[in-house]
mmCIF file of the C-alpha atoms, coordinates in Angstrom:
data_MODEL
# 
_entry.id   MODEL 
# 
loop_
_atom_site.group_PDB 
_atom_site.id 
_atom_site.type_symbol 
_atom_site.label_atom_id 
_atom_site.label_alt_id 
_atom_site.label_comp_id 
_atom_site.label_asym_id 
_atom_site.label_entity_id 
_atom_site.label_seq_id 
_atom_site.pdbx_PDB_ins_code 
_atom_site.Cartn_x 
_atom_site.Cartn_y 
_atom_site.Cartn_z 
_atom_site.occupancy 
_atom_site.B_iso_or_equiv 
_atom_site.pdbx_formal_charge 
_atom_site.auth_seq_id 
_atom_site.auth_comp_id 
_atom_site.auth_asym_id 
_atom_site.auth_atom_id 
_atom_site.pdbx_PDB_model_num 
ATOM 1   C CA . UNK A 1 1   ? -30.717 49.847 38.813 1.00 0.00 ? 1   UNK A CA 1 
ATOM 2   C CA . UNK A 1 2   ? -30.669 46.191 39.880 1.00 0.00 ? 2   UNK A CA 1 
ATOM 3   C CA . UNK A 1 3   ? -27.577 44.202 39.059 1.00 0.00 ? 3   UNK A CA 1 
ATOM 4   C CA . UNK A 1 4   ? -28.199 40.843 37.429 1.00 0.00 ? 4   UNK A CA 1 
ATOM 5   C CA . UNK A 1 5   ? -26.926 39.104 40.543 1.00 0.00 ? 5   UNK A CA 1 
ATOM 6   C CA . UNK A 1 6   ? -29.356 41.011 42.763 1.00 0.00 ? 6   UNK A CA 1 
ATOM 7   C CA . UNK A 1 7   ? -32.238 40.286 40.422 1.00 0.00 ? 7   UNK A CA 1 
ATOM 8   C CA . UNK A 1 8   ? -31.560 36.580 39.985 1.00 0.00 ? 8   UNK A CA 1 
ATOM 9   C CA . UNK A 1 9   ? -31.277 36.254 43.736 1.00 0.00 ? 9   UNK A CA 1 
ATOM 10  C CA . UNK A 1 10  ? -34.944 37.218 44.042 1.00 0.00 ? 10  UNK A CA 1 
ATOM 11  C CA . UNK A 1 11  ? -36.188 34.171 42.144 1.00 0.00 ? 11  UNK A CA 1 
ATOM 12  C CA . UNK A 1 12  ? -34.315 30.831 42.106 1.00 0.00 ? 12  UNK A CA 1 
ATOM 13  C CA . UNK A 1 13  ? -36.243 29.776 39.010 1.00 0.00 ? 13  UNK A CA 1 
ATOM 14  C CA . UNK A 1 14  ? -33.840 31.814 36.893 1.00 0.00 ? 14  UNK A CA 1 
ATOM 15  C CA . UNK A 1 15  ? -30.912 29.799 38.216 1.00 0.00 ? 15  UNK A CA 1 
ATOM 16  C CA . UNK A 1 16  ? -32.849 26.557 37.825 1.00 0.00 ? 16  UNK A CA 1 
ATOM 17  C CA . UNK A 1 17  ? -33.729 27.231 34.197 1.00 0.00 ? 17  UNK A CA 1 
ATOM 18  C CA . UNK A 1 18  ? -30.302 28.502 33.175 1.00 0.00 ? 18  UNK A CA 1 
ATOM 19  C CA . UNK A 1 19  ? -28.609 25.536 34.803 1.00 0.00 ? 19  UNK A CA 1 
ATOM 20  C CA . UNK A 1 20  ? -31.214 23.231 33.290 1.00 0.00 ? 20  UNK A CA 1 
ATOM 21  C CA . UNK A 1 21  ? -30.490 24.359 29.737 1.00 0.00 ? 21  UNK A CA 1 
ATOM 22  C CA . UNK A 1 22  ? -26.743 23.969 30.314 1.00 0.00 ? 22  UNK A CA 1 
ATOM 23  C CA . UNK A 1 23  ? -27.250 20.511 31.814 1.00 0.00 ? 23  UNK A CA 1 
ATOM 24  C CA . UNK A 1 24  ? -29.278 19.412 28.800 1.00 0.00 ? 24  UNK A CA 1 
ATOM 25  C CA . UNK A 1 25  ? -26.450 20.523 26.501 1.00 0.00 ? 25  UNK A CA 1 
ATOM 26  C CA . UNK A 1 26  ? -24.119 18.294 28.502 1.00 0.00 ? 26  UNK A CA 1 
ATOM 27  C CA . UNK A 1 27  ? -26.640 15.420 28.424 1.00 0.00 ? 27  UNK A CA 1 
ATOM 28  C CA . UNK A 1 28  ? -26.870 15.820 24.666 1.00 0.00 ? 28  UNK A CA 1 
ATOM 29  C CA . UNK A 1 29  ? -23.089 15.545 24.292 1.00 0.00 ? 29  UNK A CA 1 
ATOM 30  C CA . UNK A 1 30  ? -23.009 12.406 26.456 1.00 0.00 ? 30  UNK A CA 1 
ATOM 31  C CA . UNK A 1 31  ? -25.812 10.754 24.495 1.00 0.00 ? 31  UNK A CA 1 
ATOM 32  C CA . UNK A 1 32  ? -24.065 11.570 21.231 1.00 0.00 ? 32  UNK A CA 1 
ATOM 33  C CA . UNK A 1 33  ? -20.877 9.858  22.402 1.00 0.00 ? 33  UNK A CA 1 
ATOM 34  C CA . UNK A 1 34  ? -22.909 6.721  23.113 1.00 0.00 ? 34  UNK A CA 1 
ATOM 35  C CA . UNK A 1 35  ? -24.378 6.772  19.615 1.00 0.00 ? 35  UNK A CA 1 
ATOM 36  C CA . UNK A 1 36  ? -20.917 6.793  18.058 1.00 0.00 ? 36  UNK A CA 1 
ATOM 37  C CA . UNK A 1 37  ? -19.513 4.221  20.517 1.00 0.00 ? 37  UNK A CA 1 
ATOM 38  C CA . UNK A 1 38  ? -22.370 1.693  20.420 1.00 0.00 ? 38  UNK A CA 1 
ATOM 39  C CA . UNK A 1 39  ? -24.975 0.271  18.070 1.00 0.00 ? 39  UNK A CA 1 
ATOM 40  C CA . UNK A 1 40  ? -28.011 1.177  20.224 1.00 0.00 ? 40  UNK A CA 1 
ATOM 41  C CA . UNK A 1 41  ? -28.667 4.305  18.225 1.00 0.00 ? 41  UNK A CA 1 
ATOM 42  C CA . UNK A 1 42  ? -32.464 4.395  18.524 1.00 0.00 ? 42  UNK A CA 1 
ATOM 43  C CA . UNK A 1 43  ? -32.583 4.888  22.278 1.00 0.00 ? 43  UNK A CA 1 
ATOM 44  C CA . UNK A 1 44  ? -29.637 7.249  22.315 1.00 0.00 ? 44  UNK A CA 1 
ATOM 45  C CA . UNK A 1 45  ? -30.942 9.303  19.404 1.00 0.00 ? 45  UNK A CA 1 
ATOM 46  C CA . UNK A 1 46  ? -34.128 9.771  21.398 1.00 0.00 ? 46  UNK A CA 1 
ATOM 47  C CA . UNK A 1 47  ? -32.024 11.042 24.313 1.00 0.00 ? 47  UNK A CA 1 
ATOM 48  C CA . UNK A 1 48  ? -30.342 13.602 22.056 1.00 0.00 ? 48  UNK A CA 1 
ATOM 49  C CA . UNK A 1 49  ? -33.673 14.816 20.715 1.00 0.00 ? 49  UNK A CA 1 
ATOM 50  C CA . UNK A 1 50  ? -35.195 14.875 24.186 1.00 0.00 ? 50  UNK A CA 1 
ATOM 51  C CA . UNK A 1 51  ? -32.293 16.901 25.571 1.00 0.00 ? 51  UNK A CA 1 
ATOM 52  C CA . UNK A 1 52  ? -32.734 19.535 22.885 1.00 0.00 ? 52  UNK A CA 1 
ATOM 53  C CA . UNK A 1 53  ? -36.509 19.593 23.398 1.00 0.00 ? 53  UNK A CA 1 
ATOM 54  C CA . UNK A 1 54  ? -36.029 20.041 27.144 1.00 0.00 ? 54  UNK A CA 1 
ATOM 55  C CA . UNK A 1 55  ? -33.559 22.843 26.512 1.00 0.00 ? 55  UNK A CA 1 
ATOM 56  C CA . UNK A 1 56  ? -35.998 24.601 24.191 1.00 0.00 ? 56  UNK A CA 1 
ATOM 57  C CA . UNK A 1 57  ? -38.829 24.327 26.714 1.00 0.00 ? 57  UNK A CA 1 
ATOM 58  C CA . UNK A 1 58  ? -36.722 25.740 29.546 1.00 0.00 ? 58  UNK A CA 1 
ATOM 59  C CA . UNK A 1 59  ? -35.403 28.564 27.366 1.00 0.00 ? 59  UNK A CA 1 
ATOM 60  C CA . UNK A 1 60  ? -38.973 29.564 26.510 1.00 0.00 ? 60  UNK A CA 1 
ATOM 61  C CA . UNK A 1 61  ? -39.978 29.390 30.187 1.00 0.00 ? 61  UNK A CA 1 
ATOM 62  C CA . UNK A 1 62  ? -37.038 31.569 31.155 1.00 0.00 ? 62  UNK A CA 1 
ATOM 63  C CA . UNK A 1 63  ? -37.857 34.162 28.504 1.00 0.00 ? 63  UNK A CA 1 
ATOM 64  C CA . UNK A 1 64  ? -41.479 34.287 29.649 1.00 0.00 ? 64  UNK A CA 1 
ATOM 65  C CA . UNK A 1 65  ? -40.396 34.596 33.287 1.00 0.00 ? 65  UNK A CA 1 
ATOM 66  C CA . UNK A 1 66  ? -38.056 37.453 32.453 1.00 0.00 ? 66  UNK A CA 1 
ATOM 67  C CA . UNK A 1 67  ? -40.840 39.339 30.680 1.00 0.00 ? 67  UNK A CA 1 
ATOM 68  C CA . UNK A 1 68  ? -43.349 38.848 33.501 1.00 0.00 ? 68  UNK A CA 1 
ATOM 69  C CA . UNK A 1 69  ? -40.929 39.707 36.302 1.00 0.00 ? 69  UNK A CA 1 
ATOM 70  C CA . UNK A 1 70  ? -39.788 43.226 37.093 1.00 0.00 ? 70  UNK A CA 1 
ATOM 71  C CA . UNK A 1 71  ? -36.314 43.544 35.616 1.00 0.00 ? 71  UNK A CA 1 
ATOM 72  C CA . UNK A 1 72  ? -34.456 46.234 33.733 1.00 0.00 ? 72  UNK A CA 1 
ATOM 73  C CA . UNK A 1 73  ? -34.284 45.865 29.948 1.00 0.00 ? 73  UNK A CA 1 
ATOM 74  C CA . UNK A 1 74  ? -30.517 45.473 30.041 1.00 0.00 ? 74  UNK A CA 1 
ATOM 75  C CA . UNK A 1 75  ? -30.683 42.679 32.580 1.00 0.00 ? 75  UNK A CA 1 
ATOM 76  C CA . UNK A 1 76  ? -33.458 40.935 30.691 1.00 0.00 ? 76  UNK A CA 1 
ATOM 77  C CA . UNK A 1 77  ? -31.338 41.055 27.544 1.00 0.00 ? 77  UNK A CA 1 
ATOM 78  C CA . UNK A 1 78  ? -28.423 39.516 29.434 1.00 0.00 ? 78  UNK A CA 1 
ATOM 79  C CA . UNK A 1 79  ? -30.595 36.676 30.698 1.00 0.00 ? 79  UNK A CA 1 
ATOM 80  C CA . UNK A 1 80  ? -32.186 35.948 27.335 1.00 0.00 ? 80  UNK A CA 1 
ATOM 81  C CA . UNK A 1 81  ? -28.904 36.232 25.431 1.00 0.00 ? 81  UNK A CA 1 
ATOM 82  C CA . UNK A 1 82  ? -27.210 33.746 27.725 1.00 0.00 ? 82  UNK A CA 1 
ATOM 83  C CA . UNK A 1 83  ? -30.162 31.353 27.593 1.00 0.00 ? 83  UNK A CA 1 
ATOM 84  C CA . UNK A 1 84  ? -30.235 31.571 23.798 1.00 0.00 ? 84  UNK A CA 1 
ATOM 85  C CA . UNK A 1 85  ? -26.485 30.942 23.557 1.00 0.00 ? 85  UNK A CA 1 
ATOM 86  C CA . UNK A 1 86  ? -26.787 27.807 25.685 1.00 0.00 ? 86  UNK A CA 1 
ATOM 87  C CA . UNK A 1 87  ? -29.833 26.572 23.773 1.00 0.00 ? 87  UNK A CA 1 
ATOM 88  C CA . UNK A 1 88  ? -27.923 26.840 20.493 1.00 0.00 ? 88  UNK A CA 1 
ATOM 89  C CA . UNK A 1 89  ? -25.356 24.245 21.601 1.00 0.00 ? 89  UNK A CA 1 
ATOM 90  C CA . UNK A 1 90  ? -27.505 21.073 21.241 1.00 0.00 ? 90  UNK A CA 1 
ATOM 91  C CA . UNK A 1 91  ? -28.816 21.923 17.755 1.00 0.00 ? 91  UNK A CA 1 
ATOM 92  C CA . UNK A 1 92  ? -25.699 20.902 15.757 1.00 0.00 ? 92  UNK A CA 1 
ATOM 93  C CA . UNK A 1 93  ? -25.307 17.876 18.061 1.00 0.00 ? 93  UNK A CA 1 
ATOM 94  C CA . UNK A 1 94  ? -28.828 16.724 17.222 1.00 0.00 ? 94  UNK A CA 1 
ATOM 95  C CA . UNK A 1 95  ? -28.131 17.186 13.504 1.00 0.00 ? 95  UNK A CA 1 
ATOM 96  C CA . UNK A 1 96  ? -24.900 15.221 13.883 1.00 0.00 ? 96  UNK A CA 1 
ATOM 97  C CA . UNK A 1 97  ? -26.707 12.377 15.647 1.00 0.00 ? 97  UNK A CA 1 
ATOM 98  C CA . UNK A 1 98  ? -29.431 12.141 13.007 1.00 0.00 ? 98  UNK A CA 1 
ATOM 99  C CA . UNK A 1 99  ? -26.973 12.149 10.099 1.00 0.00 ? 99  UNK A CA 1 
ATOM 100 C CA . UNK A 1 100 ? -24.555 9.768  11.770 1.00 0.00 ? 100 UNK A CA 1 
ATOM 101 C CA . UNK A 1 101 ? -27.292 7.213  12.464 1.00 0.00 ? 101 UNK A CA 1 
ATOM 102 C CA . UNK A 1 102 ? -28.481 7.536  8.866  1.00 0.00 ? 102 UNK A CA 1 
ATOM 103 C CA . UNK A 1 103 ? -25.008 7.096  7.354  1.00 0.00 ? 103 UNK A CA 1 
ATOM 104 C CA . UNK A 1 104 ? -23.083 5.123  9.967  1.00 0.00 ? 104 UNK A CA 1 
ATOM 105 C CA . UNK A 1 105 ? -22.597 2.108  7.649  1.00 0.00 ? 105 UNK A CA 1 
ATOM 106 C CA . UNK A 1 106 ? -20.290 4.087  5.370  1.00 0.00 ? 106 UNK A CA 1 
ATOM 107 C CA . UNK A 1 107 ? -17.794 5.038  8.076  1.00 0.00 ? 107 UNK A CA 1 
ATOM 108 C CA . UNK A 1 108 ? -14.731 2.819  8.304  1.00 0.00 ? 108 UNK A CA 1 
ATOM 109 C CA . UNK A 1 109 ? -14.158 3.470  11.991 1.00 0.00 ? 109 UNK A CA 1 
ATOM 110 C CA . UNK A 1 110 ? -16.077 4.776  15.001 1.00 0.00 ? 110 UNK A CA 1 
ATOM 111 C CA . UNK A 1 111 ? -12.830 6.392  16.197 1.00 0.00 ? 111 UNK A CA 1 
ATOM 112 C CA . UNK A 1 112 ? -13.022 9.172  13.606 1.00 0.00 ? 112 UNK A CA 1 
ATOM 113 C CA . UNK A 1 113 ? -14.846 11.759 15.689 1.00 0.00 ? 113 UNK A CA 1 
ATOM 114 C CA . UNK A 1 114 ? -12.396 12.507 18.490 1.00 0.00 ? 114 UNK A CA 1 
ATOM 115 C CA . UNK A 1 115 ? -13.896 16.008 18.867 1.00 0.00 ? 115 UNK A CA 1 
ATOM 116 C CA . UNK A 1 116 ? -16.729 14.448 20.873 1.00 0.00 ? 116 UNK A CA 1 
ATOM 117 C CA . UNK A 1 117 ? -14.505 14.249 23.950 1.00 0.00 ? 117 UNK A CA 1 
ATOM 118 C CA . UNK A 1 118 ? -13.775 17.967 23.664 1.00 0.00 ? 118 UNK A CA 1 
ATOM 119 C CA . UNK A 1 119 ? -17.470 18.777 23.226 1.00 0.00 ? 119 UNK A CA 1 
ATOM 120 C CA . UNK A 1 120 ? -18.299 16.798 26.345 1.00 0.00 ? 120 UNK A CA 1 
ATOM 121 C CA . UNK A 1 121 ? -15.620 18.737 28.212 1.00 0.00 ? 121 UNK A CA 1 
ATOM 122 C CA . UNK A 1 122 ? -16.873 22.018 26.752 1.00 0.00 ? 122 UNK A CA 1 
ATOM 123 C CA . UNK A 1 123 ? -20.498 21.496 27.699 1.00 0.00 ? 123 UNK A CA 1 
ATOM 124 C CA . UNK A 1 124 ? -19.471 20.447 31.202 1.00 0.00 ? 124 UNK A CA 1 
ATOM 125 C CA . UNK A 1 125 ? -17.397 23.631 31.525 1.00 0.00 ? 125 UNK A CA 1 
ATOM 126 C CA . UNK A 1 126 ? -20.340 25.770 30.408 1.00 0.00 ? 126 UNK A CA 1 
ATOM 127 C CA . UNK A 1 127 ? -22.490 24.042 33.021 1.00 0.00 ? 127 UNK A CA 1 
ATOM 128 C CA . UNK A 1 128 ? -19.934 24.820 35.741 1.00 0.00 ? 128 UNK A CA 1 
ATOM 129 C CA . UNK A 1 129 ? -19.820 28.472 34.655 1.00 0.00 ? 129 UNK A CA 1 
ATOM 130 C CA . UNK A 1 130 ? -23.600 28.814 34.742 1.00 0.00 ? 130 UNK A CA 1 
ATOM 131 C CA . UNK A 1 131 ? -23.852 27.059 38.117 1.00 0.00 ? 131 UNK A CA 1 
ATOM 132 C CA . UNK A 1 132 ? -21.320 29.508 39.557 1.00 0.00 ? 132 UNK A CA 1 
ATOM 133 C CA . UNK A 1 133 ? -23.829 32.351 39.087 1.00 0.00 ? 133 UNK A CA 1 
ATOM 134 C CA . UNK A 1 134 ? -26.068 30.922 41.794 1.00 0.00 ? 134 UNK A CA 1 
ATOM 135 C CA . UNK A 1 135 ? -23.279 31.336 44.352 1.00 0.00 ? 135 UNK A CA 1 
ATOM 136 C CA . UNK A 1 136 ? -22.677 34.970 43.395 1.00 0.00 ? 136 UNK A CA 1 
ATOM 137 C CA . UNK A 1 137 ? -20.456 36.724 40.908 1.00 0.00 ? 137 UNK A CA 1 
ATOM 138 C CA . UNK A 1 138 ? -16.998 35.142 40.873 1.00 0.00 ? 138 UNK A CA 1 
ATOM 139 C CA . UNK A 1 139 ? -15.168 36.752 37.982 1.00 0.00 ? 139 UNK A CA 1 
ATOM 140 C CA . UNK A 1 140 ? -11.897 34.995 38.754 1.00 0.00 ? 140 UNK A CA 1 
ATOM 141 C CA . UNK A 1 141 ? -13.450 31.522 38.609 1.00 0.00 ? 141 UNK A CA 1 
ATOM 142 C CA . UNK A 1 142 ? -15.485 32.286 35.500 1.00 0.00 ? 142 UNK A CA 1 
ATOM 143 C CA . UNK A 1 143 ? -12.457 33.793 33.745 1.00 0.00 ? 143 UNK A CA 1 
ATOM 144 C CA . UNK A 1 144 ? -10.473 30.627 34.502 1.00 0.00 ? 144 UNK A CA 1 
ATOM 145 C CA . UNK A 1 145 ? -13.222 28.396 33.160 1.00 0.00 ? 145 UNK A CA 1 
ATOM 146 C CA . UNK A 1 146 ? -13.653 30.610 30.118 1.00 0.00 ? 146 UNK A CA 1 
ATOM 147 C CA . UNK A 1 147 ? -9.934  30.335 29.394 1.00 0.00 ? 147 UNK A CA 1 
ATOM 148 C CA . UNK A 1 148 ? -10.405 26.564 29.490 1.00 0.00 ? 148 UNK A CA 1 
ATOM 149 C CA . UNK A 1 149 ? -13.145 26.891 26.861 1.00 0.00 ? 149 UNK A CA 1 
ATOM 150 C CA . UNK A 1 150 ? -10.837 28.942 24.645 1.00 0.00 ? 150 UNK A CA 1 
ATOM 151 C CA . UNK A 1 151 ? -8.234  26.207 25.000 1.00 0.00 ? 151 UNK A CA 1 
ATOM 152 C CA . UNK A 1 152 ? -10.791 23.536 24.120 1.00 0.00 ? 152 UNK A CA 1 
ATOM 153 C CA . UNK A 1 153 ? -11.713 25.445 20.971 1.00 0.00 ? 153 UNK A CA 1 
ATOM 154 C CA . UNK A 1 154 ? -8.058  25.799 19.953 1.00 0.00 ? 154 UNK A CA 1 
ATOM 155 C CA . UNK A 1 155 ? -7.429  22.101 20.546 1.00 0.00 ? 155 UNK A CA 1 
ATOM 156 C CA . UNK A 1 156 ? -10.527 21.223 18.529 1.00 0.00 ? 156 UNK A CA 1 
ATOM 157 C CA . UNK A 1 157 ? -9.339  23.347 15.594 1.00 0.00 ? 157 UNK A CA 1 
ATOM 158 C CA . UNK A 1 158 ? -5.942  21.640 15.605 1.00 0.00 ? 158 UNK A CA 1 
ATOM 159 C CA . UNK A 1 159 ? -7.518  18.211 15.967 1.00 0.00 ? 159 UNK A CA 1 
ATOM 160 C CA . UNK A 1 160 ? -9.856  18.816 13.042 1.00 0.00 ? 160 UNK A CA 1 
ATOM 161 C CA . UNK A 1 161 ? -6.919  19.686 10.788 1.00 0.00 ? 161 UNK A CA 1 
ATOM 162 C CA . UNK A 1 162 ? -5.152  16.465 11.777 1.00 0.00 ? 162 UNK A CA 1 
ATOM 163 C CA . UNK A 1 163 ? -8.299  14.414 11.239 1.00 0.00 ? 163 UNK A CA 1 
ATOM 164 C CA . UNK A 1 164 ? -8.959  16.005 7.853  1.00 0.00 ? 164 UNK A CA 1 
ATOM 165 C CA . UNK A 1 165 ? -5.391  15.250 6.812  1.00 0.00 ? 165 UNK A CA 1 
ATOM 166 C CA . UNK A 1 166 ? -5.852  11.599 7.731  1.00 0.00 ? 166 UNK A CA 1 
ATOM 167 C CA . UNK A 1 167 ? -9.255  11.522 6.062  1.00 0.00 ? 167 UNK A CA 1 
ATOM 168 C CA . UNK A 1 168 ? -7.934  12.722 2.705  1.00 0.00 ? 168 UNK A CA 1 
ATOM 169 C CA . UNK A 1 169 ? -4.911  10.437 2.865  1.00 0.00 ? 169 UNK A CA 1 
ATOM 170 C CA . UNK A 1 170 ? -6.498  7.208  4.077  1.00 0.00 ? 170 UNK A CA 1 
ATOM 171 C CA . UNK A 1 171 ? -10.100 7.202  2.842  1.00 0.00 ? 171 UNK A CA 1 
ATOM 172 C CA . UNK A 1 172 ? -10.869 6.511  -0.798 1.00 0.00 ? 172 UNK A CA 1 
ATOM 173 C CA . UNK A 1 173 ? -14.679 6.486  -0.667 1.00 0.00 ? 173 UNK A CA 1 
ATOM 174 C CA . UNK A 1 174 ? -15.867 9.961  -1.789 1.00 0.00 ? 174 UNK A CA 1 
ATOM 175 C CA . UNK A 1 175 ? -19.188 9.564  0.038  1.00 0.00 ? 175 UNK A CA 1 
ATOM 176 C CA . UNK A 1 176 ? -17.418 8.893  3.324  1.00 0.00 ? 176 UNK A CA 1 
ATOM 177 C CA . UNK A 1 177 ? -15.121 11.876 2.829  1.00 0.00 ? 177 UNK A CA 1 
ATOM 178 C CA . UNK A 1 178 ? -18.021 14.264 2.179  1.00 0.00 ? 178 UNK A CA 1 
ATOM 179 C CA . UNK A 1 179 ? -20.142 12.881 5.019  1.00 0.00 ? 179 UNK A CA 1 
ATOM 180 C CA . UNK A 1 180 ? -17.274 12.985 7.509  1.00 0.00 ? 180 UNK A CA 1 
ATOM 181 C CA . UNK A 1 181 ? -16.357 16.543 6.568  1.00 0.00 ? 181 UNK A CA 1 
ATOM 182 C CA . UNK A 1 182 ? -19.964 17.663 7.025  1.00 0.00 ? 182 UNK A CA 1 
ATOM 183 C CA . UNK A 1 183 ? -20.098 16.028 10.452 1.00 0.00 ? 183 UNK A CA 1 
ATOM 184 C CA . UNK A 1 184 ? -16.818 17.710 11.397 1.00 0.00 ? 184 UNK A CA 1 
ATOM 185 C CA . UNK A 1 185 ? -18.451 21.055 10.566 1.00 0.00 ? 185 UNK A CA 1 
ATOM 186 C CA . UNK A 1 186 ? -21.350 20.325 12.925 1.00 0.00 ? 186 UNK A CA 1 
ATOM 187 C CA . UNK A 1 187 ? -18.982 19.426 15.753 1.00 0.00 ? 187 UNK A CA 1 
ATOM 188 C CA . UNK A 1 188 ? -17.031 22.624 15.140 1.00 0.00 ? 188 UNK A CA 1 
ATOM 189 C CA . UNK A 1 189 ? -20.258 24.623 15.430 1.00 0.00 ? 189 UNK A CA 1 
ATOM 190 C CA . UNK A 1 190 ? -21.082 22.979 18.739 1.00 0.00 ? 190 UNK A CA 1 
ATOM 191 C CA . UNK A 1 191 ? -17.662 23.821 20.172 1.00 0.00 ? 191 UNK A CA 1 
ATOM 192 C CA . UNK A 1 192 ? -17.911 27.397 18.914 1.00 0.00 ? 192 UNK A CA 1 
ATOM 193 C CA . UNK A 1 193 ? -21.289 27.723 20.616 1.00 0.00 ? 193 UNK A CA 1 
ATOM 194 C CA . UNK A 1 194 ? -19.837 26.476 23.894 1.00 0.00 ? 194 UNK A CA 1 
ATOM 195 C CA . UNK A 1 195 ? -17.270 29.249 23.570 1.00 0.00 ? 195 UNK A CA 1 
ATOM 196 C CA . UNK A 1 196 ? -19.994 31.817 22.842 1.00 0.00 ? 196 UNK A CA 1 
ATOM 197 C CA . UNK A 1 197 ? -21.993 30.766 25.902 1.00 0.00 ? 197 UNK A CA 1 
ATOM 198 C CA . UNK A 1 198 ? -18.886 31.015 28.057 1.00 0.00 ? 198 UNK A CA 1 
ATOM 199 C CA . UNK A 1 199 ? -18.165 34.492 26.747 1.00 0.00 ? 199 UNK A CA 1 
ATOM 200 C CA . UNK A 1 200 ? -21.686 35.583 27.718 1.00 0.00 ? 200 UNK A CA 1 
ATOM 201 C CA . UNK A 1 201 ? -21.246 34.287 31.267 1.00 0.00 ? 201 UNK A CA 1 
ATOM 202 C CA . UNK A 1 202 ? -17.953 36.142 31.548 1.00 0.00 ? 202 UNK A CA 1 
ATOM 203 C CA . UNK A 1 203 ? -19.560 39.319 30.213 1.00 0.00 ? 203 UNK A CA 1 
ATOM 204 C CA . UNK A 1 204 ? -22.291 39.098 32.849 1.00 0.00 ? 204 UNK A CA 1 
ATOM 205 C CA . UNK A 1 205 ? -19.727 38.626 35.595 1.00 0.00 ? 205 UNK A CA 1 
ATOM 206 C CA . UNK A 1 206 ? -17.612 41.583 34.470 1.00 0.00 ? 206 UNK A CA 1 
ATOM 207 C CA . UNK A 1 207 ? -20.655 43.830 34.222 1.00 0.00 ? 207 UNK A CA 1 
ATOM 208 C CA . UNK A 1 208 ? -22.015 42.908 37.632 1.00 0.00 ? 208 UNK A CA 1 
ATOM 209 C CA . UNK A 1 209 ? -18.846 42.490 39.661 1.00 0.00 ? 209 UNK A CA 1 
# 
């Protein structure tokens, strides 16, 4: 039976597509930060949508490549599961961007969504984990990066509680409270999906080390 590392080594397109989907997740997070920080939402919203569209296209290409190329079922499932996990990251970020642009006038401050820094860090960490596969299985490195993702998730959970506490205490507009809470939920999903993608990379490394 081929290990995933041996199989991926036969065709660099697998590395290219996996890294591409992870890079688009990171690009999406960066574009989203610009939307919240600036008023040029039209161009940046396009970047968010384009990043997700690129990620979808590459995920479909990777799935098709895995089917057409000789690979064991187990290895193909690993590849497709990881690609799917990475592709799922930009979706809540795109939804956040669309809703934020639609409702941005009701928010008192652009400094409300501090989770965006953690999402940027999380997507960058996922990208580093995926890129490490090209150099061979390095379980120690991937485990260290995955631990960082777990820490990011824990910090995000604590931060959300603090932000919700401030929201309920300081904001009197019910529409802003509801909208902000919904956007918090989307950011939480994105961070959780970074964690899920990291767990899949770690699983692959443990299985093939």
